[in-house]
PyMOL Python script that loads the backbone (N, CA, C, O; Angstrom):
from pymol import cmd

cmd.read_pdbstr("""\
ATOM      1  N   UNK A   1     -74.929   9.116 -30.509  1.00  0.00           N
ATOM      2  CA  UNK A   1     -75.461  10.241 -31.493  1.00  0.00           C
ATOM      3  C   UNK A   1     -74.704   9.780 -32.830  1.00  0.00           C
ATOM      4  O   UNK A   1     -73.477   9.873 -32.806  1.00  0.00           O
ATOM      5  N   UNK A   2     -75.316   9.293 -33.992  1.00  0.00           N
ATOM      6  CA  UNK A   2     -74.562   8.805 -34.975  1.00  0.00           C
ATOM      7  C   UNK A   2     -74.944   9.900 -36.223  1.00  0.00           C
ATOM      8  O   UNK A   2     -76.129  10.233 -36.273  1.00  0.00           O
ATOM      9  N   UNK A   3     -74.008  10.487 -37.245  1.00  0.00           N
ATOM     10  CA  UNK A   3     -74.433  11.010 -38.343  1.00  0.00           C
ATOM     11  C   UNK A   3     -73.874  10.366 -39.509  1.00  0.00           C
ATOM     12  O   UNK A   3     -72.811   9.747 -39.473  1.00  0.00           O
ATOM     13  N   UNK A   4     -74.767  10.545 -40.807  1.00  0.00           N
ATOM     14  CA  UNK A   4     -74.319   9.883 -41.820  1.00  0.00           C
ATOM     15  C   UNK A   4     -73.504  11.145 -42.940  1.00  0.00           C
ATOM     16  O   UNK A   4     -73.216  12.289 -42.589  1.00  0.00           O
ATOM     17  N   UNK A   5     -73.298  10.635 -44.109  1.00  0.00           N
ATOM     18  CA  UNK A   5     -72.453  11.512 -44.805  1.00  0.00           C
ATOM     19  C   UNK A   5     -73.388  12.969 -45.161  1.00  0.00           C
ATOM     20  O   UNK A   5     -72.772  14.007 -45.402  1.00  0.00           O
ATOM     21  N   UNK A   6     -74.748  12.954 -45.171  1.00  0.00           N
ATOM     22  CA  UNK A   6     -75.629  13.857 -45.576  1.00  0.00           C
ATOM     23  C   UNK A   6     -75.809  14.898 -44.128  1.00  0.00           C
ATOM     24  O   UNK A   6     -76.440  15.954 -44.075  1.00  0.00           O
ATOM     25  N   UNK A   7     -75.162  14.330 -43.188  1.00  0.00           N
ATOM     26  CA  UNK A   7     -75.626  15.246 -41.951  1.00  0.00           C
ATOM     27  C   UNK A   7     -76.760  15.045 -41.178  1.00  0.00           C
ATOM     28  O   UNK A   7     -77.312  15.806 -40.383  1.00  0.00           O
ATOM     29  N   UNK A   8     -77.084  13.696 -41.588  1.00  0.00           N
ATOM     30  CA  UNK A   8     -78.449  13.502 -40.950  1.00  0.00           C
ATOM     31  C   UNK A   8     -78.056  12.707 -39.708  1.00  0.00           C
ATOM     32  O   UNK A   8     -77.115  11.918 -39.619  1.00  0.00           O
ATOM     33  N   UNK A   9     -78.972  13.062 -38.724  1.00  0.00           N
ATOM     34  CA  UNK A   9     -78.220  12.371 -37.166  1.00  0.00           C
ATOM     35  C   UNK A   9     -79.252  11.649 -36.619  1.00  0.00           C
ATOM     36  O   UNK A   9     -80.399  12.088 -36.701  1.00  0.00           O
ATOM     37  N   UNK A  10     -79.004  10.554 -36.046  1.00  0.00           N
ATOM     38  CA  UNK A  10     -79.966   9.707 -35.052  1.00  0.00           C
ATOM     39  C   UNK A  10     -78.960   9.561 -33.972  1.00  0.00           C
ATOM     40  O   UNK A  10     -77.729   9.522 -33.996  1.00  0.00           O
ATOM     41  N   UNK A  11     -80.122   9.470 -32.704  1.00  0.00           N
ATOM     42  CA  UNK A  11     -79.623   9.301 -31.396  1.00  0.00           C
ATOM     43  C   UNK A  11     -80.292   7.992 -30.756  1.00  0.00           C
ATOM     44  O   UNK A  11     -81.500   7.769 -30.846  1.00  0.00           O
ATOM     45  N   UNK A  12     -79.328   7.095 -30.061  1.00  0.00           N
ATOM     46  CA  UNK A  12     -79.991   5.891 -29.428  1.00  0.00           C
ATOM     47  C   UNK A  12     -79.591   6.130 -27.968  1.00  0.00           C
ATOM     48  O   UNK A  12     -78.515   6.546 -27.539  1.00  0.00           O
ATOM     49  N   UNK A  13     -80.474   5.844 -27.436  1.00  0.00           N
ATOM     50  CA  UNK A  13     -80.636   6.338 -25.799  1.00  0.00           C
ATOM     51  C   UNK A  13     -81.076   4.730 -25.407  1.00  0.00           C
ATOM     52  O   UNK A  13     -81.942   4.070 -25.981  1.00  0.00           O
ATOM     53  N   UNK A  14     -80.242   4.308 -24.282  1.00  0.00           N
ATOM     54  CA  UNK A  14     -80.349   2.967 -23.844  1.00  0.00           C
ATOM     55  C   UNK A  14     -80.081   3.423 -22.309  1.00  0.00           C
ATOM     56  O   UNK A  14     -79.136   4.073 -21.862  1.00  0.00           O
ATOM     57  N   UNK A  15     -81.363   2.803 -21.550  1.00  0.00           N
ATOM     58  CA  UNK A  15     -81.491   2.880 -19.978  1.00  0.00           C
ATOM     59  C   UNK A  15     -81.892   1.432 -19.411  1.00  0.00           C
ATOM     60  O   UNK A  15     -81.920   0.398 -20.077  1.00  0.00           O
ATOM     61  N   UNK A  16     -82.170   1.554 -18.164  1.00  0.00           N
ATOM     62  CA  UNK A  16     -82.740   0.270 -17.527  1.00  0.00           C
ATOM     63  C   UNK A  16     -83.881   0.056 -18.043  1.00  0.00           C
ATOM     64  O   UNK A  16     -84.404   0.807 -18.867  1.00  0.00           O
ATOM     65  N   UNK A  17     -84.458  -1.162 -17.536  1.00  0.00           N
ATOM     66  CA  UNK A  17     -85.705  -1.699 -17.958  1.00  0.00           C
ATOM     67  C   UNK A  17     -86.461  -0.915 -17.082  1.00  0.00           C
ATOM     68  O   UNK A  17     -86.075  -0.250 -16.121  1.00  0.00           O
ATOM     69  N   UNK A  18     -87.714  -1.093 -17.582  1.00  0.00           N
ATOM     70  CA  UNK A  18     -88.612  -0.298 -16.928  1.00  0.00           C
ATOM     71  C   UNK A  18     -89.095  -0.958 -15.446  1.00  0.00           C
ATOM     72  O   UNK A  18     -89.040  -2.185 -15.356  1.00  0.00           O
ATOM     73  N   UNK A  19     -89.445  -0.380 -14.583  1.00  0.00           N
ATOM     74  CA  UNK A  19     -89.749  -1.068 -13.169  1.00  0.00           C
ATOM     75  C   UNK A  19     -90.584  -2.263 -13.206  1.00  0.00           C
ATOM     76  O   UNK A  19     -90.334  -3.178 -12.421  1.00  0.00           O
ATOM     77  N   UNK A  20     -91.513  -2.351 -13.999  1.00  0.00           N
ATOM     78  CA  UNK A  20     -92.351  -3.895 -14.159  1.00  0.00           C
ATOM     79  C   UNK A  20     -91.778  -4.659 -15.217  1.00  0.00           C
ATOM     80  O   UNK A  20     -92.323  -5.732 -15.475  1.00  0.00           O
ATOM     81  N   UNK A  21     -90.866  -4.339 -15.822  1.00  0.00           N
ATOM     82  CA  UNK A  21     -89.883  -4.940 -16.641  1.00  0.00           C
ATOM     83  C   UNK A  21     -90.817  -5.525 -17.951  1.00  0.00           C
ATOM     84  O   UNK A  21     -90.441  -6.324 -18.808  1.00  0.00           O
ATOM     85  N   UNK A  22     -92.052  -4.919 -17.839  1.00  0.00           N
ATOM     86  CA  UNK A  22     -92.904  -5.325 -18.994  1.00  0.00           C
ATOM     87  C   UNK A  22     -92.365  -5.138 -20.469  1.00  0.00           C
ATOM     88  O   UNK A  22     -91.387  -4.392 -20.423  1.00  0.00           O
ATOM     89  N   UNK A  23     -92.648  -5.549 -21.774  1.00  0.00           N
ATOM     90  CA  UNK A  23     -92.362  -5.296 -23.102  1.00  0.00           C
ATOM     91  C   UNK A  23     -93.113  -4.071 -23.515  1.00  0.00           C
ATOM     92  O   UNK A  23     -94.297  -3.894 -23.228  1.00  0.00           O
ATOM     93  N   UNK A  24     -92.442  -3.301 -24.145  1.00  0.00           N
ATOM     94  CA  UNK A  24     -93.258  -2.188 -24.617  1.00  0.00           C
ATOM     95  C   UNK A  24     -92.705  -1.918 -26.243  1.00  0.00           C
ATOM     96  O   UNK A  24     -91.541  -2.189 -26.536  1.00  0.00           O
ATOM     97  N   UNK A  25     -93.514  -1.447 -27.094  1.00  0.00           N
ATOM     98  CA  UNK A  25     -92.845  -1.120 -28.383  1.00  0.00           C
ATOM     99  C   UNK A  25     -94.080   0.094 -29.095  1.00  0.00           C
ATOM    100  O   UNK A  25     -95.303  -0.046 -29.094  1.00  0.00           O
ATOM    101  N   UNK A  26     -93.317   1.206 -29.636  1.00  0.00           N
ATOM    102  CA  UNK A  26     -93.944   2.217 -30.044  1.00  0.00           C
ATOM    103  C   UNK A  26     -93.093   2.770 -31.069  1.00  0.00           C
ATOM    104  O   UNK A  26     -91.866   2.747 -30.964  1.00  0.00           O
ATOM    105  N   UNK A  27     -93.877   3.409 -32.341  1.00  0.00           N
ATOM    106  CA  UNK A  27     -93.296   4.218 -33.108  1.00  0.00           C
ATOM    107  C   UNK A  27     -94.066   5.321 -33.523  1.00  0.00           C
ATOM    108  O   UNK A  27     -95.215   5.306 -33.962  1.00  0.00           O
ATOM    109  N   UNK A  28     -93.254   6.359 -33.324  1.00  0.00           N
ATOM    110  CA  UNK A  28     -94.009   7.727 -33.488  1.00  0.00           C
ATOM    111  C   UNK A  28     -93.106   8.841 -34.238  1.00  0.00           C
ATOM    112  O   UNK A  28     -91.882   8.919 -34.349  1.00  0.00           O
ATOM    113  N   UNK A  29     -94.123   9.656 -34.704  1.00  0.00           N
ATOM    114  CA  UNK A  29     -93.390  10.846 -35.602  1.00  0.00           C
ATOM    115  C   UNK A  29     -94.034  12.007 -34.889  1.00  0.00           C
ATOM    116  O   UNK A  29     -95.140  12.033 -34.351  1.00  0.00           O
ATOM    117  N   UNK A  30     -92.981  13.123 -35.004  1.00  0.00           N
ATOM    118  CA  UNK A  30     -93.453  14.376 -34.515  1.00  0.00           C
ATOM    119  C   UNK A  30     -92.706  15.498 -35.098  1.00  0.00           C
ATOM    120  O   UNK A  30     -91.489  15.329 -35.184  1.00  0.00           O
ATOM    121  N   UNK A  31     -93.156  16.528 -35.483  1.00  0.00           N
ATOM    122  CA  UNK A  31     -92.329  17.763 -35.929  1.00  0.00           C
ATOM    123  C   UNK A  31     -91.001  17.437 -36.886  1.00  0.00           C
ATOM    124  O   UNK A  31     -89.914  18.000 -36.747  1.00  0.00           O
ATOM    125  N   UNK A  32     -91.289  16.465 -37.837  1.00  0.00           N
ATOM    126  CA  UNK A  32     -90.366  16.013 -38.445  1.00  0.00           C
ATOM    127  C   UNK A  32     -89.422  15.184 -37.955  1.00  0.00           C
ATOM    128  O   UNK A  32     -88.375  15.026 -38.582  1.00  0.00           O
ATOM    129  N   UNK A  33     -89.620  14.637 -36.948  1.00  0.00           N
ATOM    130  CA  UNK A  33     -88.609  13.735 -36.171  1.00  0.00           C
ATOM    131  C   UNK A  33     -89.317  12.424 -36.077  1.00  0.00           C
ATOM    132  O   UNK A  33     -90.535  12.446 -35.901  1.00  0.00           O
ATOM    133  N   UNK A  34     -88.598  11.120 -36.189  1.00  0.00           N
ATOM    134  CA  UNK A  34     -89.056   9.975 -35.813  1.00  0.00           C
ATOM    135  C   UNK A  34     -88.385   9.406 -34.718  1.00  0.00           C
ATOM    136  O   UNK A  34     -87.265   9.787 -34.380  1.00  0.00           O
ATOM    137  N   UNK A  35     -89.132   8.336 -34.030  1.00  0.00           N
ATOM    138  CA  UNK A  35     -88.796   7.952 -32.734  1.00  0.00           C
ATOM    139  C   UNK A  35     -89.488   6.549 -32.895  1.00  0.00           C
ATOM    140  O   UNK A  35     -90.587   6.353 -33.415  1.00  0.00           O
ATOM    141  N   UNK A  36     -88.616   5.577 -32.335  1.00  0.00           N
ATOM    142  CA  UNK A  36     -89.042   4.118 -32.076  1.00  0.00           C
ATOM    143  C   UNK A  36     -88.570   3.777 -30.642  1.00  0.00           C
ATOM    144  O   UNK A  36     -87.533   4.300 -30.235  1.00  0.00           O
ATOM    145  N   UNK A  37     -89.241   2.968 -29.887  1.00  0.00           N
ATOM    146  CA  UNK A  37     -89.162   2.776 -28.333  1.00  0.00           C
ATOM    147  C   UNK A  37     -89.403   1.674 -28.137  1.00  0.00           C
ATOM    148  O   UNK A  37     -90.567   1.334 -28.348  1.00  0.00           O
ATOM    149  N   UNK A  38     -88.737   0.967 -27.807  1.00  0.00           N
ATOM    150  CA  UNK A  38     -88.964  -0.484 -27.163  1.00  0.00           C
ATOM    151  C   UNK A  38     -88.432  -0.710 -25.687  1.00  0.00           C
ATOM    152  O   UNK A  38     -87.367  -0.263 -25.260  1.00  0.00           O
ATOM    153  N   UNK A  39     -89.285  -1.428 -25.020  1.00  0.00           N
ATOM    154  CA  UNK A  39     -88.648  -2.028 -23.728  1.00  0.00           C
ATOM    155  C   UNK A  39     -88.856  -3.668 -23.512  1.00  0.00           C
ATOM    156  O   UNK A  39     -89.809  -4.281 -23.992  1.00  0.00           O
ATOM    157  N   UNK A  40     -87.902  -4.220 -22.783  1.00  0.00           N
ATOM    158  CA  UNK A  40     -87.923  -5.708 -22.470  1.00  0.00           C
ATOM    159  C   UNK A  40     -87.693  -5.952 -21.135  1.00  0.00           C
ATOM    160  O   UNK A  40     -88.063  -5.007 -20.439  1.00  0.00           O
ATOM    161  N   UNK A  41     -87.184  -6.940 -20.478  1.00  0.00           N
ATOM    162  CA  UNK A  41     -86.838  -7.196 -19.221  1.00  0.00           C
ATOM    163  C   UNK A  41     -85.845  -6.841 -18.675  1.00  0.00           C
ATOM    164  O   UNK A  41     -85.674  -6.881 -17.456  1.00  0.00           O
ATOM    165  N   UNK A  42     -84.700  -6.267 -19.856  1.00  0.00           N
ATOM    166  CA  UNK A  42     -83.096  -5.981 -19.543  1.00  0.00           C
ATOM    167  C   UNK A  42     -83.122  -4.537 -19.630  1.00  0.00           C
ATOM    168  O   UNK A  42     -82.622  -3.875 -18.721  1.00  0.00           O
ATOM    169  N   UNK A  43     -83.711  -3.926 -20.738  1.00  0.00           N
ATOM    170  CA  UNK A  43     -83.247  -2.575 -21.182  1.00  0.00           C
ATOM    171  C   UNK A  43     -84.765  -1.542 -21.722  1.00  0.00           C
ATOM    172  O   UNK A  43     -85.863  -1.976 -22.071  1.00  0.00           O
ATOM    173  N   UNK A  44     -84.417  -0.446 -21.645  1.00  0.00           N
ATOM    174  CA  UNK A  44     -85.562   0.455 -22.284  1.00  0.00           C
ATOM    175  C   UNK A  44     -84.364   1.152 -23.458  1.00  0.00           C
ATOM    176  O   UNK A  44     -83.214   1.508 -23.197  1.00  0.00           O
ATOM    177  N   UNK A  45     -85.038   1.195 -24.727  1.00  0.00           N
ATOM    178  CA  UNK A  45     -84.187   1.910 -25.847  1.00  0.00           C
ATOM    179  C   UNK A  45     -85.038   2.782 -26.352  1.00  0.00           C
ATOM    180  O   UNK A  45     -86.237   2.501 -26.362  1.00  0.00           O
ATOM    181  N   UNK A  46     -84.538   4.092 -26.902  1.00  0.00           N
ATOM    182  CA  UNK A  46     -85.245   4.663 -27.805  1.00  0.00           C
ATOM    183  C   UNK A  46     -84.356   5.257 -28.892  1.00  0.00           C
ATOM    184  O   UNK A  46     -83.376   5.868 -28.466  1.00  0.00           O
ATOM    185  N   UNK A  47     -84.520   5.190 -30.327  1.00  0.00           N
ATOM    186  CA  UNK A  47     -83.954   5.668 -31.287  1.00  0.00           C
ATOM    187  C   UNK A  47     -84.640   6.696 -32.085  1.00  0.00           C
ATOM    188  O   UNK A  47     -85.661   6.344 -32.675  1.00  0.00           O
ATOM    189  N   UNK A  48     -84.253   7.863 -32.192  1.00  0.00           N
ATOM    190  CA  UNK A  48     -84.648   9.204 -32.345  1.00  0.00           C
ATOM    191  C   UNK A  48     -83.971   9.515 -33.607  1.00  0.00           C
ATOM    192  O   UNK A  48     -82.877   8.984 -33.793  1.00  0.00           O
ATOM    193  N   UNK A  49     -84.526  10.410 -34.635  1.00  0.00           N
ATOM    194  CA  UNK A  49     -83.638  11.124 -35.486  1.00  0.00           C
ATOM    195  C   UNK A  49     -84.797  11.695 -36.692  1.00  0.00           C
ATOM    196  O   UNK A  49     -86.007  11.543 -36.530  1.00  0.00           O
ATOM    197  N   UNK A  50     -84.284  12.272 -37.736  1.00  0.00           N
ATOM    198  CA  UNK A  50     -84.922  13.035 -38.535  1.00  0.00           C
ATOM    199  C   UNK A  50     -85.006  12.283 -40.149  1.00  0.00           C
ATOM    200  O   UNK A  50     -85.612  12.781 -41.098  1.00  0.00           O
ATOM    201  N   UNK A  51     -84.224  10.942 -40.181  1.00  0.00           N
ATOM    202  CA  UNK A  51     -84.270  10.463 -41.479  1.00  0.00           C
ATOM    203  C   UNK A  51     -85.769  10.013 -41.710  1.00  0.00           C
ATOM    204  O   UNK A  51     -86.587   9.711 -40.841  1.00  0.00           O
ATOM    205  N   UNK A  52     -85.944  10.039 -43.098  1.00  0.00           N
ATOM    206  CA  UNK A  52     -87.381   9.213 -43.326  1.00  0.00           C
ATOM    207  C   UNK A  52     -87.648   8.312 -42.415  1.00  0.00           C
ATOM    208  O   UNK A  52     -86.841   7.812 -41.632  1.00  0.00           O
ATOM    209  N   UNK A  53     -89.026   8.047 -42.524  1.00  0.00           N
ATOM    210  CA  UNK A  53     -89.502   6.777 -41.935  1.00  0.00           C
ATOM    211  C   UNK A  53     -88.947   5.433 -42.373  1.00  0.00           C
ATOM    212  O   UNK A  53     -88.374   4.674 -41.592  1.00  0.00           O
ATOM    213  N   UNK A  54     -89.094   5.241 -43.336  1.00  0.00           N
ATOM    214  CA  UNK A  54     -88.634   3.738 -43.811  1.00  0.00           C
ATOM    215  C   UNK A  54     -87.453   3.865 -43.374  1.00  0.00           C
ATOM    216  O   UNK A  54     -87.429   3.230 -42.320  1.00  0.00           O
ATOM    217  N   UNK A  55     -86.329   4.370 -43.591  1.00  0.00           N
ATOM    218  CA  UNK A  55     -85.006   4.472 -43.221  1.00  0.00           C
ATOM    219  C   UNK A  55     -85.047   4.239 -41.637  1.00  0.00           C
ATOM    220  O   UNK A  55     -84.783   3.121 -41.196  1.00  0.00           O
ATOM    221  N   UNK A  56     -85.333   5.152 -40.899  1.00  0.00           N
ATOM    222  CA  UNK A  56     -85.655   5.149 -39.456  1.00  0.00           C
ATOM    223  C   UNK A  56     -85.956   3.658 -39.165  1.00  0.00           C
ATOM    224  O   UNK A  56     -85.180   2.995 -38.477  1.00  0.00           O
ATOM    225  N   UNK A  57     -87.107   3.125 -39.703  1.00  0.00           N
ATOM    226  CA  UNK A  57     -87.323   1.686 -39.257  1.00  0.00           C
ATOM    227  C   UNK A  57     -85.949   0.848 -39.658  1.00  0.00           C
ATOM    228  O   UNK A  57     -85.444   0.142 -38.785  1.00  0.00           O
ATOM    229  N   UNK A  58     -85.415   0.911 -40.812  1.00  0.00           N
ATOM    230  CA  UNK A  58     -84.397   0.047 -41.084  1.00  0.00           C
ATOM    231  C   UNK A  58     -83.284   0.149 -39.957  1.00  0.00           C
ATOM    232  O   UNK A  58     -82.856  -0.877 -39.429  1.00  0.00           O
ATOM    233  N   UNK A  59     -82.753   1.606 -39.544  1.00  0.00           N
ATOM    234  CA  UNK A  59     -81.768   1.655 -38.459  1.00  0.00           C
ATOM    235  C   UNK A  59     -82.637   1.095 -37.084  1.00  0.00           C
ATOM    236  O   UNK A  59     -82.138   0.195 -36.407  1.00  0.00           O
ATOM    237  N   UNK A  60     -83.525   1.489 -36.838  1.00  0.00           N
ATOM    238  CA  UNK A  60     -84.229   0.938 -35.571  1.00  0.00           C
ATOM    239  C   UNK A  60     -84.123  -0.689 -35.299  1.00  0.00           C
ATOM    240  O   UNK A  60     -83.811  -1.289 -34.270  1.00  0.00           O
ATOM    241  N   UNK A  61     -84.533  -1.224 -36.721  1.00  0.00           N
ATOM    242  CA  UNK A  61     -84.712  -2.512 -36.875  1.00  0.00           C
ATOM    243  C   UNK A  61     -83.099  -3.270 -36.154  1.00  0.00           C
ATOM    244  O   UNK A  61     -82.918  -4.106 -35.269  1.00  0.00           O
ATOM    245  N   UNK A  62     -82.134  -2.469 -37.065  1.00  0.00           N
ATOM    246  CA  UNK A  62     -80.574  -2.825 -36.556  1.00  0.00           C
ATOM    247  C   UNK A  62     -80.417  -2.838 -35.335  1.00  0.00           C
ATOM    248  O   UNK A  62     -80.029  -3.843 -34.740  1.00  0.00           O
ATOM    249  N   UNK A  63     -80.690  -1.736 -34.767  1.00  0.00           N
ATOM    250  CA  UNK A  63     -80.340  -1.523 -33.197  1.00  0.00           C
ATOM    251  C   UNK A  63     -81.123  -2.303 -32.653  1.00  0.00           C
ATOM    252  O   UNK A  63     -80.419  -2.993 -31.916  1.00  0.00           O
ATOM    253  N   UNK A  64     -82.369  -2.683 -32.545  1.00  0.00           N
ATOM    254  CA  UNK A  64     -83.115  -3.641 -31.880  1.00  0.00           C
ATOM    255  C   UNK A  64     -82.437  -5.006 -32.020  1.00  0.00           C
ATOM    256  O   UNK A  64     -82.275  -5.670 -30.996  1.00  0.00           O
ATOM    257  N   UNK A  65     -82.016  -5.492 -33.228  1.00  0.00           N
ATOM    258  CA  UNK A  65     -81.464  -6.842 -33.275  1.00  0.00           C
ATOM    259  C   UNK A  65     -80.187  -7.008 -32.753  1.00  0.00           C
ATOM    260  O   UNK A  65     -79.732  -8.134 -32.556  1.00  0.00           O
ATOM    261  N   UNK A  66     -79.602  -6.052 -32.523  1.00  0.00           N
ATOM    262  CA  UNK A  66     -78.136  -6.094 -32.041  1.00  0.00           C
ATOM    263  C   UNK A  66     -78.616  -6.298 -30.295  1.00  0.00           C
ATOM    264  O   UNK A  66     -78.330  -7.317 -29.665  1.00  0.00           O
ATOM    265  N   UNK A  67     -79.350  -5.172 -29.725  1.00  0.00           N
ATOM    266  CA  UNK A  67     -79.454  -5.101 -28.500  1.00  0.00           C
ATOM    267  C   UNK A  67     -80.445  -6.027 -27.711  1.00  0.00           C
ATOM    268  O   UNK A  67     -80.633  -6.019 -26.495  1.00  0.00           O
ATOM    269  N   UNK A  68     -81.129  -6.948 -28.793  1.00  0.00           N
ATOM    270  CA  UNK A  68     -81.810  -8.175 -28.160  1.00  0.00           C
ATOM    271  C   UNK A  68     -81.655  -9.528 -28.824  1.00  0.00           C
ATOM    272  O   UNK A  68     -82.451 -10.468 -28.847  1.00  0.00           O
ATOM    273  N   UNK A  69     -80.664  -9.432 -29.264  1.00  0.00           N
ATOM    274  CA  UNK A  69     -80.055 -10.754 -29.556  1.00  0.00           C
ATOM    275  C   UNK A  69     -80.143 -11.903 -28.903  1.00  0.00           C
ATOM    276  O   UNK A  69     -79.552 -11.854 -27.825  1.00  0.00           O
ATOM    277  N   UNK A  70     -80.718 -13.055 -29.168  1.00  0.00           N
ATOM    278  CA  UNK A  70     -81.418 -14.016 -28.261  1.00  0.00           C
ATOM    279  C   UNK A  70     -82.665 -13.677 -27.575  1.00  0.00           C
ATOM    280  O   UNK A  70     -83.300 -14.656 -27.183  1.00  0.00           O
ATOM    281  N   UNK A  71     -83.097 -12.695 -27.371  1.00  0.00           N
ATOM    282  CA  UNK A  71     -84.412 -12.459 -26.678  1.00  0.00           C
ATOM    283  C   UNK A  71     -85.516 -13.045 -27.402  1.00  0.00           C
ATOM    284  O   UNK A  71     -85.491 -13.010 -28.632  1.00  0.00           O
ATOM    285  N   UNK A  72     -86.681 -13.692 -26.661  1.00  0.00           N
ATOM    286  CA  UNK A  72     -87.658 -14.437 -27.553  1.00  0.00           C
ATOM    287  C   UNK A  72     -88.503 -13.328 -27.935  1.00  0.00           C
ATOM    288  O   UNK A  72     -88.914 -13.457 -29.088  1.00  0.00           O
ATOM    289  N   UNK A  73     -88.910 -12.255 -27.335  1.00  0.00           N
ATOM    290  CA  UNK A  73     -89.678 -11.153 -28.103  1.00  0.00           C
ATOM    291  C   UNK A  73     -89.276 -10.146 -28.994  1.00  0.00           C
ATOM    292  O   UNK A  73     -88.266  -9.445 -28.947  1.00  0.00           O
ATOM    293  N   UNK A  74     -90.194 -10.161 -29.816  1.00  0.00           N
ATOM    294  CA  UNK A  74     -89.743  -8.994 -30.956  1.00  0.00           C
ATOM    295  C   UNK A  74     -90.630  -8.451 -31.165  1.00  0.00           C
ATOM    296  O   UNK A  74     -91.758  -8.834 -30.853  1.00  0.00           O
ATOM    297  N   UNK A  75     -90.272  -7.063 -31.949  1.00  0.00           N
ATOM    298  CA  UNK A  75     -91.281  -6.223 -32.144  1.00  0.00           C
ATOM    299  C   UNK A  75     -91.883  -6.381 -33.470  1.00  0.00           C
ATOM    300  O   UNK A  75     -91.317  -7.049 -34.335  1.00  0.00           O
ATOM    301  N   UNK A  76     -93.097  -5.747 -33.688  1.00  0.00           N
ATOM    302  CA  UNK A  76     -93.716  -5.720 -35.141  1.00  0.00           C
ATOM    303  C   UNK A  76     -93.362  -4.670 -35.742  1.00  0.00           C
ATOM    304  O   UNK A  76     -93.680  -3.609 -35.204  1.00  0.00           O
ATOM    305  N   UNK A  77     -92.773  -4.633 -36.739  1.00  0.00           N
ATOM    306  CA  UNK A  77     -92.210  -3.607 -37.693  1.00  0.00           C
ATOM    307  C   UNK A  77     -92.810  -2.978 -38.617  1.00  0.00           C
ATOM    308  O   UNK A  77     -92.341  -2.078 -39.314  1.00  0.00           O
ATOM    309  N   UNK A  78     -94.316  -3.625 -38.666  1.00  0.00           N
ATOM    310  CA  UNK A  78     -95.310  -3.244 -39.619  1.00  0.00           C
ATOM    311  C   UNK A  78     -94.870  -2.836 -40.940  1.00  0.00           C
ATOM    312  O   UNK A  78     -95.695  -2.500 -41.789  1.00  0.00           O
TER     313      UNK A  78
END
""", "prot")
cmd.dss("prot")
cmd.show_as("cartoon", "prot")
cmd.util.cbc("prot")
cmd.orient("prot")
Protein backbone atom coordinates (compact mmCIF):
# COMPACT_ATOMS: atom_id res chain seq x y z
CA UNK A 1 0.00 0.00 0.00
CA UNK A 2 1.23 3.45 -0.91
CA UNK A 3 -0.06 6.83 0.27
CA UNK A 4 0.62 10.27 -1.23
CA UNK A 5 0.81 13.62 0.57
CA UNK A 6 -2.96 14.10 0.12
CA UNK A 7 -3.57 10.81 2.00
CA UNK A 8 -4.83 9.09 -1.15
CA UNK A 9 -3.89 5.41 -1.21
CA UNK A 10 -3.26 2.76 -3.80
CA UNK A 11 -2.66 -0.90 -3.15
CA UNK A 12 -0.69 -3.23 -5.42
CA UNK A 13 -1.48 -6.94 -5.25
CA UNK A 14 0.93 -9.36 -6.95
CA UNK A 15 0.24 -13.09 -7.05
CA UNK A 16 1.27 -16.09 -9.11
CA UNK A 17 0.25 -16.41 -12.76
CA UNK A 18 -3.16 -17.80 -13.63
CA UNK A 19 -3.23 -21.60 -14.04
CA UNK A 20 -3.44 -21.31 -17.84
CA UNK A 21 -0.81 -18.51 -17.86
CA UNK A 22 -2.96 -16.61 -20.36
CA UNK A 23 -2.58 -12.83 -20.60
CA UNK A 24 -5.46 -10.68 -19.36
CA UNK A 25 -6.00 -6.93 -19.02
CA UNK A 26 -8.92 -5.06 -17.46
CA UNK A 27 -9.62 -1.58 -16.07
CA UNK A 28 -12.70 -1.16 -13.89
CA UNK A 29 -14.39 1.45 -11.70
CA UNK A 30 -16.71 0.73 -8.79
CA UNK A 31 -18.01 2.82 -5.88
CA UNK A 32 -15.30 5.48 -6.26
CA UNK A 33 -12.44 3.00 -6.57
CA UNK A 34 -10.44 2.35 -9.72
CA UNK A 35 -8.68 -0.94 -10.45
CA UNK A 36 -6.36 -2.12 -13.17
CA UNK A 37 -5.73 -5.85 -13.44
CA UNK A 38 -3.38 -7.78 -15.68
CA UNK A 39 -1.91 -11.25 -15.90
CA UNK A 40 0.92 -12.71 -17.90
CA UNK A 41 2.83 -16.00 -17.89
CA UNK A 42 4.68 -15.06 -14.68
CA UNK A 43 2.39 -12.97 -12.45
CA UNK A 44 -1.08 -11.59 -11.83
CA UNK A 45 -1.24 -7.99 -10.62
CA UNK A 46 -4.00 -5.63 -9.51
CA UNK A 47 -3.55 -1.94 -8.72
CA UNK A 48 -6.49 -0.51 -6.72
CA UNK A 49 -7.07 3.01 -5.45
CA UNK A 50 -9.28 6.06 -5.20
CA UNK A 51 -7.18 8.40 -7.33
CA UNK A 52 -8.92 9.91 -10.35
CA UNK A 53 -8.97 7.56 -13.36
CA UNK A 54 -6.21 9.41 -15.27
CA UNK A 55 -3.86 9.23 -12.26
CA UNK A 56 -4.69 5.57 -11.65
CA UNK A 57 -3.81 4.78 -15.26
CA UNK A 58 -0.51 6.64 -14.89
CA UNK A 59 0.37 4.77 -11.69
CA UNK A 60 -0.82 1.44 -13.10
CA UNK A 61 1.23 1.95 -16.27
CA UNK A 62 4.35 2.62 -14.18
CA UNK A 63 3.77 -0.52 -12.07
CA UNK A 64 3.08 -2.57 -15.20
CA UNK A 65 6.25 -1.35 -16.92
CA UNK A 66 8.40 -2.12 -13.88
CA UNK A 67 6.94 -5.59 -13.34
CA UNK A 68 6.86 -6.63 -17.00
CA UNK A 69 10.16 -5.16 -18.18
CA UNK A 70 11.31 -7.21 -21.14
CA UNK A 71 7.97 -8.96 -21.67
CA UNK A 72 6.69 -8.97 -25.24
CA UNK A 73 2.99 -8.47 -24.39
CA UNK A 74 1.87 -4.95 -23.52
CA UNK A 75 -1.46 -3.72 -22.24
CA UNK A 76 -3.74 -1.41 -24.20
CA UNK A 77 -3.87 1.72 -22.01
CA UNK A 78 -6.57 3.44 -24.13
